[in-house]
C-alpha positions in Angstrom: 69.3 -10.4 47.5 71.6 -11.3 44.6 74.8 -9.3 43.9 73.8 -9.5 40.2 71.2 -7.4 38.3 67.6 -8.0 39.3 64.9 -7.7 36.7 61.9 -6.0 38.4 58.7 -7.4 37.0 55.7 -5.2 36.2 53.7 -6.7 39.1 56.3 -5.1 41.5 56.3 -1.8 39.7 52.5 -1.7 39.9 52.6 -2.2 43.6 55.5 0.3 43.8 53.5 3.1 42.2 50.2 2.2 43.8 51.1 1.7 47.4 54.6 3.1 47.8 58.0 1.7 47.5 58.7 -1.7 48.9 62.1 -1.4 50.6 63.5 -4.1 48.3 62.9 -1.9 45.2 64.5 1.1 46.8 67.5 -1.0 47.8 67.9 -2.3 44.2 67.6 1.1 42.7 70.0 2.7 45.2 72.6 0.0 44.7 72.3 0.1 40.9 71.1 -3.5 40.8 67.7 -2.9 39.3 67.0 -3.5 35.6 64.1 -3.6 33.2 63.3 -4.5 29.6 61.1 -3.1 26.8 58.3 -5.6 27.6 58.0 -4.5 31.2 58.3 -0.8 30.2 55.5 -1.4 27.6 53.3 -2.7 30.4 54.0 0.1 32.8 54.8 3.3 30.9 51.5 3.9 29.1 49.5 4.5 32.2 52.2 6.7 33.7 52.4 8.7 30.5 48.5 9.0 30.4 48.6 10.3 34.0 51.5 12.6 33.3 53.7 11.0 36.0 56.9 12.7 34.8 59.1 11.7 37.8 58.0 8.0 37.6 58.6 8.0 33.8 62.0 9.5 34.2 62.9 7.1 37.0 61.9 4.0 35.0 63.7 5.2 31.9 66.9 5.8 34.0 67.1 2.1 35.1 69.3 -0.1 33.0 67.2 -1.6 30.1 68.4 -5.1 29.1 67.7 -5.7 25.4 65.4 -8.6 24.7 66.7 -11.4 22.5 63.7 -13.7 22.1 64.4 -17.3 21.4 61.0 -18.5 20.2 62.0 -22.2 20.1 63.1 -21.9 23.8 59.8 -20.1 24.6 57.9 -23.0 23.1 60.0 -25.5 25.1 59.2 -23.6 28.3 55.5 -23.7 27.4 55.6 -27.4 26.8 57.3 -27.9 30.2 54.5 -25.7 31.7 51.8 -27.8 30.1 53.5 -31.1 31.2 53.5 -29.7 34.8 49.9 -28.7 34.7 50.4 -24.9 34.2 48.0 -24.0 31.5 47.6 -20.3 32.1 51.2 -19.0 31.5 51.2 -16.1 29.1 53.9 -15.5 26.4 55.1 -12.2 28.2 55.9 -14.3 31.3 57.8 -16.8 29.2 59.8 -14.0 27.5 60.7 -12.6 30.9 61.8 -16.1 32.2 63.8 -16.7 29.0 65.6 -13.4 29.5 66.3 -14.0 33.2 67.8 -17.4 32.5 69.7 -16.3 29.4 71.2 -13.1 30.9 71.7 -14.8 34.4 69.5 -12.2 36.1 67.5 -12.5 39.2 63.8 -11.8 39.1 61.8 -9.8 41.6 58.0 -10.5 41.1 54.7 -10.8 42.9 53.3 -13.0 40.1 52.6 -16.5 41.3 53.3 -18.0 37.8 57.0 -17.3 38.3 57.0 -19.1 41.6 55.3 -22.1 40.0 57.7 -22.3 37.0 60.7 -22.2 39.3 59.8 -25.7 40.4 61.1 -27.0 37.0 63.1 -24.1 35.5 66.3 -22.9 37.2 66.4 -19.2 38.1 66.6 -16.9 41.1 63.3 -15.5 42.2 62.8 -13.0 45.0 59.4 -12.3 46.4 58.5 -9.3 48.5 56.0 -8.9 51.2 53.3 -6.4 50.4 
């Protein structure tokens, strides 16, 4: 794993809360290397709030939140690259995450196959976990 901050994608958090903690997530949290952003929190927190999962909510909110600084022109460039490389199903949230990872020099921990595919033509560090 990287010695730098690792943005944990919502796909990992869903697995984390559904099936228990992958050891990679525990390691990142314990070493203060885990981070999140408002996009990821907006995907995860509503169901936790609905289900009154107070410990999970408090835990997520205690992780460093990296502010988003969305560069829409860059997002469009990434989408053009995706289309040129045959990736037609990449959503804007994934592009925002990638832009932040690259811009902030973060690593990314994800189960989402789109991130693995985009790494073939965009430069960023991606960690995958075994579930």
